[in-house]
ZAMARGU-4260 file (C-alpha; in steps of 0.2 Angstrom, whole numbers, plus 5000, padded with zeros to 4 digits):
<rodrens>
0) 5375/4915/5298 | 5358/4922/5291 | 5365/4940/5292 | 5380/4935/5281 | 5369/4927/5269
5) 5358/4942/5267 | 5373/4953/5265 | 5380/4943/5251 | 5363/4941/5243 | 5362/4960/5243
10) 5380/4961/5235 | 5375/4949/5221 | 5358/4958/5218 | 5368/4974/5217 | 5380/4967/5204
15) 5366/4959/5194 | 5356/4975/5194 | 5371/4985/5188 | 5375/4973/5174 | 5356/4973/5168
20) 5356/4992/5168 | 5372/4993/5158 | 5365/4981/5146 | 5349/4991/5144 | 5359/5007/5141
25) 5370/4999/5128 | 5356/4990/5119 | 5345/5006/5120 | 5330/4995/5123 | 5319/5009/5130
30) 5325/5021/5118 | 5321/5010/5103 | 5304/5006/5111 | 5300/5024/5113 | 5306/5028/5095
35) 5295/5014/5088 | 5280/5021/5097 | 5283/5039/5091 | 5285/5032/5073 | 5268/5023/5075
40) 5259/5038/5082 | 5266/5053/5072 | 5257/5049/5055 | 5244/5058/5045 | 5229/5048/5050
45) 5212/5052/5055 | 5211/5053/5074 | 5229/5057/5078 | 5236/5073/5085 | 5248/5074/5071
50) 5234/5074/5058 | 5224/5087/5068 | 5238/5099/5069 | 5243/5097/5051 | 5225/5100/5045
55) 5221/5115/5057 | 5238/5122/5063 | 5234/5129/5080 | 5249/5141/5082 | 5245/5159/5075
60) 5255/5164/5060 | 5259/5182/5056 | 5264/5189/5040 | 5274/5206/5041 | 5278/5216/5026
65) 5292/5229/5026 | 5293/5241/5011 | 5307/5251/5004 | 5302/5269/5001 | 5312/5278/4987
70) 5318/5295/4993 | 5327/5301/4977 | 5318/5295/4961 | 5325/5309/4950 | 5343/5306/4955
75) 5341/5288/4951 | 5335/5291/4933 | 5351/5301/4931 | 5361/5286/4936 | 5364/5290/4955
80) 5363/5277/4969 | 5345/5274/4975 | 5342/5279/4993 | 5328/5269/5001 | 5320/5270/5019
85) 5312/5255/5027 | 5294/5256/5032 | 5285/5243/5042 | 5280/5232/5048 | 5262/5230/5041
90) 5256/5215/5050 | 5243/5202/5045 | 5236/5187/5054 | 5237/5172/5042 | 5225/5158/5042
95) 5229/5142/5032 | 5218/5127/5036 | 5219/5112/5024 | 5203/5109/5013 | 5198/5096/5001
100) 5207/5083/5011 | 5207/5066/5003 | 5217/5050/5007 | 5223/5038/4994 | 5235/5023/4990
105) 5229/5013/5006 | 5231/5029/5017 | 5249/5031/5012 | 5246/5048/5004 | 5234/5062/5007
110) 5230/5077/4996 | 5224/5094/5001 | 5223/5112/4996 | 5229/5126/5008 | 5219/5142/5005
115) 5227/5157/5015 | 5218/5171/5022 | 5226/5187/5028 | 5218/5199/5041 | 5226/5216/5045
120) 5231/5218/5063 | 5233/5237/5066 | 5240/5235/5083 | 5255/5226/5077 | 5258/5238/5062
125) 5267/5254/5061 | 5254/5268/5060 | 5240/5256/5062 | 5235/5258/5044 | 5236/5251/5026
130) 5235/5267/5016 | 5253/5273/5019 | 5260/5279/5002 | 5275/5270/4996 | 5286/5276/4981
135) 5294/5261/4973 | 5298/5254/4956 | 5283/5253/4944 | 5283/5234/4942 | 5269/5233/4929
140) 5279/5246/4918 | 5296/5237/4919 | 5287/5220/4916 | 5280/5227/4899 | 5296/5235/4895
145) 5305/5219/4898 | 5292/5208/4889 | 5292/5219/4873 | 5310/5227/4873 | 5315/5216/4858
150) 5299/5221/4848 | 5303/5238/4840 | 5285/5242/4835 | 5276/5237/4851 | 5290/5246/4861
155) 5287/5262/4852 | 5268/5261/4855 | 5270/5257/4874 | 5283/5270/4876 | 5272/5283/4867
160) 5257/5279/4878 | 5268/5280/4894 | 5273/5297/4889 | 5256/5303/4885 | 5249/5296/4902
165) 5265/5302/4912 | 5269/5284/4917 | 5287/5283/4923 | 5299/5270/4930 | 5293/5274/4948
170) 5276/5275/4955 | 5268/5280/4972 | 5254/5268/4978 | 5247/5263/4995 | 5253/5248/5005
175) 5236/5240/5002 | 5237/5243/4983 | 5254/5236/4982 | 5250/5220/4991 | 5232/5216/4986
180) 5231/5224/4969 | 5225/5239/4959 | 5220/5242/4941 | 5235/5248/4932 | 5233/5260/4917
185) 5246/5253/4906 | 5241/5235/4910 | 5223/5240/4906 | 5228/5246/4889 | 5238/5230/4885
190) 5224/5219/4891 | 5213/5225/4877 | 5225/5218/4865 | 5232/5204/4875 | 5218/5197/4886
195) 5230/5185/4894 | 5239/5199/4903 | 5229/5204/4918 | 5225/5223/4920 | 5227/5222/4939
200) 5243/5221/4948 | 5248/5217/4966 | 5262/5208/4974 | 5250/5197/4983 | 5236/5199/4970
205) 5223/5185/4970 | 5233/5177/4985 | 5221/5181/4999 | 5207/5168/5002 | 5215/5157/4988
210) 5226/5142/4987 | 5242/5139/4976 | 5237/5122/4970 | 5234/5105/4977 | 5247/5096/4987
215) 5250/5077/4988 | 5260/5072/5003 | 5265/5056/5011 | 5257/5051/5028 | 5273/5043/5035
220) 5263/5026/5036 | 5277/5017/5027 | 5292/5027/5033 | 5292/5040/5047 | 5305/5050/5037
225) 5292/5053/5024 | 5280/5061/5036 | 5271/5076/5026 | 5284/5075/5012 | 5277/5083/4996
230) 5277/5071/4981 | 5266/5081/4970 | 5261/5099/4967 | 5247/5105/4955 | 5247/5087/4948
235) 5265/5086/4944 | 5280/5077/4953 | 5293/5090/4947 | 5294/5108/4941 | 5298/5114/4923
240) 5304/5131/4926 | 5323/5128/4929 | 5336/5121/4917 | 5342/5105/4927 | 5333/5090/4933
245) 5340/5092/4951 | 5334/5110/4952 | 5316/5105/4946 | 5314/5092/4960 | 5301/5095/4973
250) 5309/5090/4989 | 5304/5090/5007 | 5289/5097/5016 | 5280/5114/5016 | 5290/5119/5032
255) 5275/5118/5043 | 5278/5100/5047 | 5293/5089/5049 | 5296/5070/5053 | 5300/5065/5071
260) 5316/5059/5078 | 5327/5073/5069 | 5346/5072/5072 | 5358/5086/5071 | 5368/5079/5056
265) 5353/5078/5044 | 5348/5090/5031 | 5330/5096/5031 | 5322/5099/5014 | 5308/5112/5011
270) 5298/5116/4995 | 5293/5134/4994 | 5280/5139/4980 | 5284/5157/4984 | 5302/5154/4978
275) 5297/5142/4965 | 5310/5129/4971 | 5315/5117/4984 | 5329/5122/4996 | 5337/5114/5012
280) 5343/5119/5029 | 5356/5112/5041 | 5358/5112/5060 | 5365/5128/5068 | 5362/5127/5087
285) 5352/5121/5101 | 5338/5132/5108 | 5323/5132/5120 | 5306/5139/5115 | 5294/5141/5130
290) 5303/5127/5139 | 5304/5115/5124 | 5321/5109/5118 | 5323/5112/5099 | 5336/5111/5085
295) 5338/5127/5075 | 5340/5124/5056 | 5344/5137/5044 | 5347/5138/5025 | 5366/5138/5023
300) 5374/5151/5012 | 5377/5138/4998 | 5358/5137/4995 | 5359/5154/4985 | 5377/5154/4981
305) 5383/5157/4963 | 5389/5143/4953 | 5408/5146/4957 | 5404/5142/4975 | 5389/5129/4972
310) 5390/5122/4954 | 5373/5113/4957 | 5364/5130/4956 | 5368/5131/4938 | 5351/5125/4934
315) 5343/5141/4942 | 5352/5152/4930 | 5338/5158/4917 | 5340/5159/4903 | 5353/5145/4904
320) 5370/5152/4907 | 5363/5169/4913 | 5369/5168/4932 | 5367/5181/4945 | 5379/5183/4960
325) 5377/5175/4976 | 5362/5178/4987 | 5350/5181/4972 | 5337/5170/4963 | 5329/5176/4947
330) 5311/5170/4947 | 5304/5179/4932 | 5301/5162/4924 | 5287/5158/4937 | 5281/5176/4939
335) 5273/5179/4922 | 5289/5186/4915 | 5290/5200/4927 | 5309/5204/4931 | 5307/5199/4949
340) 5323/5193/4959 | 5321/5185/4976 | 5334/5187/4990 | 5335/5188/5009 | 5330/5204/5017
345) 5343/5218/5014 | 5353/5206/5003 | 5358/5196/5019 | 5372/5184/5013 | 5372/5191/4996
350) 5387/5198/4987 | 5393/5215/4994 | 5389/5223/4977 | 5371/5222/4979 | 5371/5230/4996
355) 5382/5244/4990 | 5371/5247/4975 | 5357/5254/4986 | 5359/5266/5000 | 5349/5260/5016
360) 5353/5242/5016 | 5358/5236/5033 | 5359/5216/5033 | 5360/5207/5050 | 5358/5189/5055
365) 5346/5192/5069 | 5332/5201/5059 | 5335/5194/5041 | 5340/5176/5043 | 5327/5162/5040
370) 5326/5150/5054 | 5316/5134/5059 | 5317/5129/5078 | 5311/5111/5078 | 5308/5099/5093
375) 5319/5084/5088 | 5308/5071/5096 | 5291/5075/5088 | 5297/5085/5073 | 5285/5099/5078
380) 5290/5117/5072 | 5290/5127/5089 | 5296/5143/5081 | 5300/5148/5063 | 5303/5164/5053
385) 5303/5164/5034 | 5311/5180/5028 | 5311/5184/5009 | 5314/5200/4999 | 5306/5204/4983
390) 5317/5214/4971 | 5316/5221/4953 | 5329/5221/4940 | 5332/5238/4933 | 5342/5243/4918
395) 5343/5257/4904 | 5334/5252/4888 | 5336/5264/4874 | 5319/5261/4867 | 5311/5267/4883
400) 5315/5285/4888 | 5307/5282/4904 | 5322/5272/4910 | 5333/5287/4908 | 5351/5284/4913
405) 5347/5272/4927 | 5361/5261/4933 | 5359/5242/4930 | 5355/5236/4948 | 5343/5225/4958
410) 5331/5237/4967 | 5323/5231/4983 | 5304/5233/4983 | 5299/5225/5000 | 5302/5210/5011
415) 5291/5199/5022 | 5293/5190/5038 | 5281/5175/5040 | 5283/5170/5058 | 5275/5157/5069
420) 5278/5152/5087 | 5270/5138/5096 | 5254/5143/5107 | 5254/5139/5126 | 5241/5125/5125
425) 5252/5116/5111 | 5268/5120/5121 | 5261/5111/5136 | 5257/5095/5126 | 5274/5095/5118
430) 5282/5097/5135 | 5272/5083/5143 | 5278/5072/5128 | 5296/5077/5130 | 5295/5074/5149
435) 5287/5057/5147 | 5300/5052/5134 | 5314/5058/5146 | 5307/5047/5160 | 5307/5032/5148
440) 5324/5035/5141 | 5331/5037/5159 | 5324/5020/5166 | 5340/5011/5164 | 5349/5025/5173
445) 5336/5024/5187 | 5339/5005/5188 | 5358/5008/5188 | 5356/5021/5203 | 5346/5007/5212
450) 5360/4995/5209 | 5373/5007/5215 | 5362/5010/5231 | 5361/4991/5234 | 5380/4991/5232
455) 5382/5005/5245 | 5371/4995/5257 | 5381/4979/5254 | 5397/4988/5258 | 5390/4996/5274
460) 5384/4980/5281 | 5399/4970/5276 | 5410/4982/5286 | 5399/4981/5301 | 5399/4962/5300
465) 5418/4962/5301 | 5419/4972/5317 | 5427/4962/5332 | 5415/4951/5342 | 5414/4948/5361
470) 5411/4957/5378 | 5420/4972/5383 | 5429/4962/5396 | 5434/4949/5383 | 5440/4963/5372
475) 5451/4970/5386 | 5470/4968/5388 | 5477/4951/5392 | 5488/4957/5407 | 5481/4969/5419
480) 5490/4986/5421 | 5502/4987/5435 | 5497/4999/5449
</rodrens>
């Protein structure tokens, strides 16, 4: 009798455990508890790991520059197709700690500057040197040509000076000069008349050991989805370069931090001061980086599509109505009037016309796509690569003989690959968090497994309990077998 009671008690317990476990799975009690804890801990607040990583990012960041060396300048001036040869990478280690950190509005906001310092890494660079000569478009010259092309008197003066000094549409300078600056002879003369025009030029001139302005971001205290979201830059909550309110919005983070608990169906917003605009990325696929699960987000083709594909991009047409093809962004309005156009490297995802206009373009997804691999639980960027190309707009201008018979085209100057991958120490911390989270999330299933085990035990003992009772003699045949 006692054994039967124990057996049936086991069966009842098994059923109760299974019901409880199913209820826990459906109600997501442990998942919700875990999410609540993550939302509470991943905020920008002194003493938290999230704040420490935001203030002093531990993973090493590398900036690689690839230049396009022009091989046929004379032919280009006659209207022929430019032929360029890619040179690089020229690699720099990038350091970007936050400075002047201040909390405000009851610790719901934090402001900081982010000075960037670049240190050349010879062993990760082609030729191990920065003095390689590069022949490319003369950006200071085309900037002055563009700036004064509608002023006949000034145009004649500039053109005459360029002739006297043998200044042409193309120039040969070292990698270091093109990046960090050199005193340009044409700018030096214009500077005497227009002091507001700097006599030095460099693609990253005044961008080493300096910051690009103060950022004000939300801490995530009130809403976890606002973690590190930028609300002000340079004292303004929006931009003023573009021709629509939507295009002038400052959206998202700086792409170094993201909110936790990211899902596949959400859109990630990013603000890039280099591109002078906000952009967005969508989920592409699941990946693993150093054993850490991650979601890969990439900017879709529509981000830089022309207005026939994405009408919302009309605000990026400057002047209003002057729209380029897909894959390009005219940033002259935020680059002191220089005819600079941004794109993905080798015109990846741009209209085929731009690829065909320059010999030497070989776009491919693996090398030229911008990617962000984000751990969905913590929002930590475990691997990322921002790939952007700087181009110059070229056209024939009658007032300047230096332009010859050049075809109207977008000329590639160089592209950069700003990449980061989580370091080993940080990776171990993230893996530990992910492992603990998996254990917590799977507690209902562990309980369910225990209930199933009890059910199996119940069935086994029940079957044994139903075996016939009595001695072997009692279990023998009623009539003896005849001899």
